[in-house]
SELUM-450592 format. One line per field, with one value per residue (C-alpha): x, z, y. Coordinates in pm, 1 decimal. Last residue first. Layout:
N
xx	[X|...]
zz	[Z|...]
yy	[Y|...]
***
This chain:
184
xx	[-462.8|-566.8|-850.1|-995.7|-848.5|-1102.2|-1405.4|-1347.4|-1338.3|-1661.7|-1636.5|-1766.5|-1644.7|-1410.4|-1214.8|-1090.7|-907.8|-762.6|-639.7|-443.1|-287.8|-172.8|-52.4|178.7|298.8|357.0|625.8|493.0|654.6|896.1|607.3|693.7|833.5|859.4|1139.1|934.7|606.4|472.0|727.9|509.8|235.9|420.1|640.2|306.7|17.3|-255.1|-527.2|-731.4|-1035.5|-1213.8|-1561.7|-1641.2|-1366.3|-1144.9|-919.7|-561.7|-313.4|33.3|294.2|579.5|811.0|1201.8|1348.1|1559.7|1367.2|1116.5|1244.0|937.5|917.6|565.1|425.9|153.5|-112.8|-28.3|-413.1|-419.1|-708.9|-1073.9|-1203.3|-976.2|-758.9|-538.1|-218.0|-51.4|316.9|538.7|579.2|930.9|744.8|373.6|152.4|-176.6|-394.6|-746.7|-1009.9|-1366.0|-1550.5|-1517.9|-1150.5|-971.6|-664.5|-409.0|-152.8|78.7|390.5|716.1|794.5|1142.9|1320.8|1722.4|1995.3|1979.6|2142.7|2038.6|1695.0|1577.2|1332.0|983.4|953.8|1173.4|1068.1|731.8|696.6|887.8|636.3|350.9|538.1|624.3|292.4|100.6|-134.0|-497.5|-602.4|-683.6|-358.5|-198.2|-440.5|-390.2|4.8|52.3|-185.6|-57.1|299.9|242.6|48.7|301.5|612.9|376.5|296.3|678.3|778.3|560.4|617.2|832.0|1095.0|992.7|672.0|467.4|204.3|-154.1|-269.3|-686.2|-769.0|-1156.2|-1248.9|-1565.5|-1761.7|-1497.7|-1111.9|-1329.9|-1014.4|-873.9|-614.1|-438.6|-165.0|131.3|344.2|101.1|93.8|174.5|495.8|540.8|522.5|497.0]
zz	[1274.1|1367.5|1523.2|1179.5|983.8|1150.6|1107.3|752.4|737.0|923.7|1275.2|1305.1|1700.9|1659.4|1388.4|1672.6|1833.2|1550.1|1495.2|1718.4|1742.8|1345.8|1464.5|1717.7|1477.3|1218.7|1459.4|1617.3|1681.0|1988.8|2159.0|2565.3|2473.4|2077.2|1877.2|1709.4|1690.5|1369.3|1201.0|1162.5|1018.8|777.0|648.9|430.3|471.5|348.5|544.3|372.7|574.3|514.3|583.5|295.3|157.4|-106.7|-263.1|-252.4|-550.3|-404.8|-539.2|-362.4|-586.4|-548.0|-791.7|-1057.9|-1324.1|-1205.4|-949.5|-807.4|-450.8|-443.6|-137.5|25.1|258.9|689.1|729.5|1076.8|1253.7|1286.0|1129.6|802.0|883.8|588.1|642.9|342.4|370.8|492.7|177.5|-42.8|-351.6|-285.5|-553.2|-432.9|-608.8|-475.3|-587.8|-534.2|-564.3|-937.8|-929.4|-671.8|-723.4|-472.8|-524.5|-282.6|-395.7|-300.5|-481.8|-631.2|-574.2|-357.8|-478.2|-103.8|-309.6|-635.1|-549.4|-834.8|-1097.2|-1202.6|-1566.5|-1655.1|-1302.1|-1330.3|-1678.2|-1553.5|-1276.6|-1501.2|-1804.0|-1545.1|-1409.7|-1668.2|-1887.7|-1843.5|-1877.3|-1507.5|-1409.6|-1697.7|-1496.1|-1127.3|-1163.7|-1378.1|-1121.9|-808.9|-890.7|-1049.3|-688.2|-465.4|-670.1|-709.4|-297.0|-229.5|-415.2|-226.6|125.1|244.8|168.8|-123.1|-212.1|-75.6|-289.0|-227.7|-553.9|-526.3|-844.2|-854.0|-1114.5|-1211.0|-1355.6|-1498.1|-1426.5|-1081.9|-947.8|-665.1|-644.8|-264.0|-207.4|30.2|116.5|247.4|176.5|418.4|602.8|953.4|1084.1|836.3]
yy	[696.8|307.2|419.0|626.9|308.3|97.7|379.2|440.4|65.6|-18.2|-120.0|-484.4|-505.7|-764.5|-551.4|-363.2|-654.4|-746.7|-416.5|-393.4|-696.5|-625.8|-303.1|-480.7|-684.8|-457.1|-234.1|66.3|364.5|403.7|661.6|691.0|1087.7|1109.8|1001.4|768.8|904.7|738.6|529.7|153.3|381.2|592.2|309.3|330.3|167.6|-115.4|-330.9|-520.3|-697.9|-1009.9|-1019.6|-1253.1|-1486.3|-1378.4|-1615.1|-1493.0|-1414.0|-1273.5|-1115.4|-951.9|-707.6|-633.7|-388.2|-433.5|-366.4|-667.7|-880.9|-1157.6|-1238.6|-1508.4|-1409.8|-1661.3|-1524.5|-1514.8|-1437.5|-1246.7|-1293.0|-1116.0|-1410.5|-1343.4|-1008.2|-917.1|-722.9|-569.0|-605.2|-252.3|-83.9|-149.1|-275.4|-476.9|-629.2|-805.8|-998.5|-1065.3|-1299.7|-1367.5|-1002.8|-1044.6|-922.4|-701.5|-552.4|-452.8|-233.9|-146.7|124.5|298.9|628.3|760.4|482.3|565.6|715.3|932.8|1234.7|1169.7|1028.7|817.5|1067.1|909.8|808.3|492.6|314.9|395.9|245.7|-62.3|-113.5|-92.3|-296.7|-621.5|-539.5|-659.9|-432.3|-517.9|-57.8|-81.4|-172.9|123.3|419.2|251.1|265.8|597.0|760.3|618.4|675.1|1010.7|1121.4|981.1|1158.3|1445.8|1459.7|1351.6|1658.2|1868.7|1831.6|1475.6|1248.7|970.1|948.7|666.2|482.5|309.8|152.2|42.0|-163.0|-234.0|-531.3|-656.2|-360.9|-244.7|-77.9|44.2|256.0|412.6|600.3|643.2|889.9|915.5|1235.2|1439.1|1810.6|2133.4|2024.1|2144.0|1772.0|1505.8]
***
């Protein structure tokens, strides 16, 4: 956020065991120090609990009980996306209030199934998909589609615009680091 020293988004990657990797992206409410603390706590709590094998219901319940709700806006502490890769064969995705994860399969958007669950009054989307070689996962906070809003000739990108751009870029065979740099 312009004028802030700290980022309100935080990512944790945890190798739960030799067969499972957990990636958590959290976006703290607001900006600056408050957002940074909220996103860091959210990602650390979720990644630690998921790595310990606890069910998603317990993880989300702990987040809801631990972190504050904004007294001004009455909304949640932090959004999150969890991607758990199991045995390099399966991906489990849990999403709360972030733009949905984009999955590119053979360089084309793959519209994977999503099941809606309610946990502690929160609408969580769960997906389980079988991985294929060279699948690309793009997880983002609302900072991606809202970047640049209000600036000359830039009204943000819709998720569909991001998909179109990333489909085109993914054909080149660039690394994940290079693809994310291009997106930014």
